[in-house]
C-alpha positions in Angstrom: 126.1 116.3 8.3 124.5 114.5 11.1 121.2 114.7 9.0 123.2 113.2 6.1 124.5 110.4 8.2 121.0 109.8 9.4 119.6 109.5 5.6 122.6 107.2 4.4 122.1 105.2 7.7 118.2 104.8 6.4 119.2 103.8 2.9 121.2 101.2 4.3 118.8 100.1 6.3 116.2 99.5 3.5 118.8 97.7 1.2 119.5 95.4 4.2 115.9 94.5 5.1 113.6 95.0 2.0 109.9 95.7 2.7 108.1 92.0 3.0 104.4 91.6 1.4 102.2 88.7 1.6 99.3 87.6 0.5 95.9 89.7 1.9 93.0 88.0 3.3 91.4 89.0 -0.3 94.0 87.5 -2.4 94.0 84.0 -0.2 90.3 83.8 -0.3 90.4 84.5 -4.3 93.2 82.0 -4.5 90.9 79.3 -2.5 87.9 80.0 -4.4 90.0 79.2 -8.0 91.4 76.2 -6.5 88.5 74.4 -5.3 86.4 76.0 -8.6 89.6 73.8 -10.9 89.2 71.0 -8.5 85.3 70.7 -8.8 86.0 70.9 -12.6 88.5 67.7 -12.0 87.0 65.2 -9.7 84.0 64.3 -11.8 86.2 64.1 -15.1 88.8 62.2 -13.2 85.8 59.9 -11.6 84.4 59.9 -15.5 87.8 58.4 -16.7 88.0 55.8 -13.9 84.4 54.4 -14.3 85.1 54.7 -18.7 88.4 52.5 -17.6 86.4 49.6 -15.2 83.9 49.2 -18.4 86.5 48.7 -20.8 87.6 46.0 -18.1 84.6 44.7 -17.1 83.6 44.2 -21.3 86.7 42.2 -21.5 85.7 39.7 -19.2 82.8 39.0 -20.4 84.7 38.8 -24.0 86.6 36.4 -22.5 83.8 34.4 -20.8 82.7 34.6 -24.7 86.0 32.9 -25.8 85.6 30.0 -23.3 82.2 29.7 -24.4 83.0 28.8 -28.1 86.2 27.0 -26.7 83.7 24.8 -24.9 81.6 24.3 -27.8 84.0 23.2 -30.3 85.2 20.5 -27.8 81.5 19.3 -26.9 79.4 20.8 -29.4 76.9 22.7 -27.3 76.9 25.5 -24.2 77.4 24.1 -21.0 74.6 23.0 -19.0 73.0 25.8 -16.3 74.0 23.4 -13.8 74.5 20.0 -12.9 73.0 18.2 -9.6 74.6 16.6 -6.9 73.3 12.9 -6.4 72.0 14.1 -3.2 69.8 16.7 -5.5 70.8 19.3 -2.6 73.5 21.2 -4.4 74.7 21.7 -8.4 77.4 23.3 -10.0 76.6 26.1 -11.9 77.9 26.6 -16.0 80.6 28.9 -15.0 82.5 26.4 -13.0 82.9 23.9 -16.1 84.5 26.7 -18.0 87.5 26.7 -15.6 89.3 24.9 -18.3 89.0 27.2 -20.9 89.3 30.7 -19.0 93.0 29.2 -17.8 91.9 27.5 -14.1 92.2 24.0 -15.0 94.2 22.9 -11.6 90.9 24.9 -10.1 88.7 23.0 -12.3 90.5 19.9 -11.1 89.4 20.2 -7.3 85.7 19.9 -8.2 83.7 16.7 -8.5 80.6 17.5 -10.7 78.8 14.8 -9.7 79.6 15.8 -6.2 77.8 18.1 -3.3 78.6 21.8 -3.4 78.9 21.6 0.4 81.5 18.9 0.7 85.1 19.7 2.2 86.9 19.1 -1.3 84.8 21.7 -2.9 85.6 24.0 -0.4 88.8 25.7 -2.0 87.4 26.1 -5.3 83.9 27.7 -4.0 85.8 30.5 -1.7 88.0 31.2 -4.9 87.1 35.0 -6.3 88.6 35.0 -10.1 88.7 38.3 -11.6 87.2 36.8 -15.3 83.8 36.8 -13.2 83.8 40.1 -11.6 83.6 43.7 -13.4 85.8 46.0 -11.1 82.6 48.6 -11.2 80.8 46.3 -8.9 82.5 47.0 -5.7 81.4 43.8 -3.6 82.8 41.3 -1.2 84.8 38.5 -2.0 82.4 36.0 -0.5 79.4 35.7 0.6 77.0 33.5 2.7 74.5 31.2 1.2 71.3 31.5 3.8 69.3 28.3 4.5 65.3 29.6 4.0 64.0 27.0 6.9 65.8 28.7 9.2 67.7 31.6 8.4 70.7 30.1 9.2 73.8 30.8 6.9 75.3 27.4 5.5 78.3 28.0 2.9 80.6 30.9 1.9 80.7 31.1 -2.0 83.0 33.6 -4.2 80.9 36.5 -5.6 80.5 36.7 -8.9 79.5 39.8 -11.4 77.9 38.1 -14.6 75.3 35.3 -14.9 73.7 32.9 -17.5 70.7 33.9 -19.7 67.6 31.8 -18.6 65.4 33.6 -20.6 62.1 35.5 -19.8 61.0 34.1 -16.6 62.8 33.6 -12.8 64.3 30.3 -12.7 63.6 30.4 -9.0 59.8 30.7 -9.3 59.0 26.9 -9.7 60.2 23.6 -8.0 61.4 21.6 -10.0 62.7 24.8 -12.2 60.7 24.4 -16.0 63.2 24.6 -18.9 63.7 28.7 -19.4 63.6 30.1 -22.9 66.9 31.1 -22.8 70.7 29.9 -23.6 71.2 28.5 -20.0 68.2 25.8 -19.2 68.6 23.3 -16.4 70.7 20.5 -16.5 70.1 20.2 -20.1 72.9 21.5 -22.6 71.9 24.0 -25.2 73.5 23.6 -29.2 74.1 26.7 -31.3 71.7 25.6 -33.5 69.0 25.6 -31.1 69.3 29.3 -31.0 66.9 30.5 -33.8 67.2 34.0 -33.5 71.3 33.8 -34.5 74.3 34.2 -32.0 74.7 38.0 -33.0 70.9 38.8 -31.7 70.9 36.7 -28.7 72.3 37.2 -24.9 74.1 34.6 -23.2 75.1 36.4 -20.0 74.5 39.7 -18.3 75.5 41.9 -15.6 74.2 41.7 -12.3 75.7 43.8 -9.3 76.0 43.0 -6.0 73.3 45.9 -4.7 70.6 43.8 -6.7 71.7 40.5 -5.7 74.6 38.2 -4.5 75.7 35.9 -7.4 78.3 33.4 -7.6 80.1 31.2 -10.6 80.1 28.2 -8.8 76.8 26.7 -8.5 74.0 27.1 -5.6 72.3 24.9 -2.9 69.0 23.8 -2.6 68.1 25.2 1.2 68.7 28.5 -0.3 65.3 30.1 -1.8 66.6 32.2 -4.4 69.2 29.1 -5.6 68.6 29.0 -9.1 69.3 32.9 -9.4 72.7 32.7 -8.0 74.1 31.4 -11.6 71.3 32.7 -14.0 69.4 35.5 -14.3 65.5 37.1 -16.4 65.1 39.0 -18.7 61.7 40.4 -17.5 61.1 44.1 -16.8 64.9 45.4 -17.6 68.0 45.8 -16.9 68.3 48.1 -13.5 64.8 48.0 -12.4 65.2 48.3 -8.7 61.5 47.1 -8.1 61.6 43.9 -10.1 62.8 40.7 -8.8 66.0 39.9 -7.7 66.6 37.2 -10.8 67.3 40.9 -13.3 69.9 41.9 -14.7 71.7 44.9 -13.5 74.9 46.8 -13.4 76.7 49.9 -11.7 77.6 51.3 -14.7 75.6 55.0 -15.0 72.3 54.1 -17.4 73.4 50.9 -19.3 74.2 46.9 -18.6 77.0 44.8 -20.7 75.3 41.5 -22.0 77.7 39.3 -24.0 76.1 37.8 -27.2 76.1 34.2 -28.3 78.5 35.5 -31.4 80.9 36.9 -28.8 80.4 40.7 -29.1 79.5 42.6 -26.0 77.1 45.6 -26.3 75.7 47.7 -23.2 71.8 48.0 -23.0 70.2 50.9 -21.7 68.1 51.0 -19.2 65.4 52.5 -21.3 65.2 49.3 -23.6 61.7 48.8 -24.8 60.8 45.8 -23.1 59.3 43.9 -25.4 63.0 44.5 -27.3 64.7 43.3 -24.3 62.5 40.2 -23.8 63.2 38.9 -27.4 67.1 39.3 -27.5 66.8 37.0 -24.2 64.7 34.0 -26.0 66.9 31.1 -27.9 63.8 30.9 -30.0 61.6 33.0 -32.2 
């Protein structure tokens, strides 16, 4: 009888306190390995998807600039000049500043006296305003940068960052002073008409990307105390996009292996880093 009671008691205890099993060390290690493998597969795919989305937005910004250039042409019968210098000839406002009414920024455009100086207090709000349409989301860059005075190395003005510059052609816009006219679509202080683009709008580069890792660019203009002044708003197609050993005036991007360009007819296309140099230069010229 006593034996039967002890057996029954054991069964009761088992029912009330069932055996508990956890993960063994081996199972835990296997689980962690599987999760790590899944994460390793997912992260590159996520990064690729995010870059694809940024590249689409970058392309859309260039298309907006292209539409603004065509609207500007409808009004003025030409593209904007690469720059127009102040009466002091110390600074100049760039082509991007003339597009402000055409990129839904008329109020900002009204703050700029195109015959005035970039360093004027009245231009401070405009020159320090970062515009989304002039930025590529793939190009992680500070909102502002300072222009140095080449004579003493002291920073002069803070200006807004931009990711896109006009195509000056196949020579460097800051190589010789006074700057000779380029063979591209933005040449000094003279506006270019579409009829002057002999190679056809669909075959000619107008605006291209430049990453801040290559050189700091802006949309508003330049100060001639800066040794690389004209390159702040213009680019040269000489060696090839993303050429890290080339002059800072070259075009570049943070998109893997490709740099986006706006063509004269408004379409946007990515040019690979491996593009033939001769073809690249031909695209940058407005003349045959």
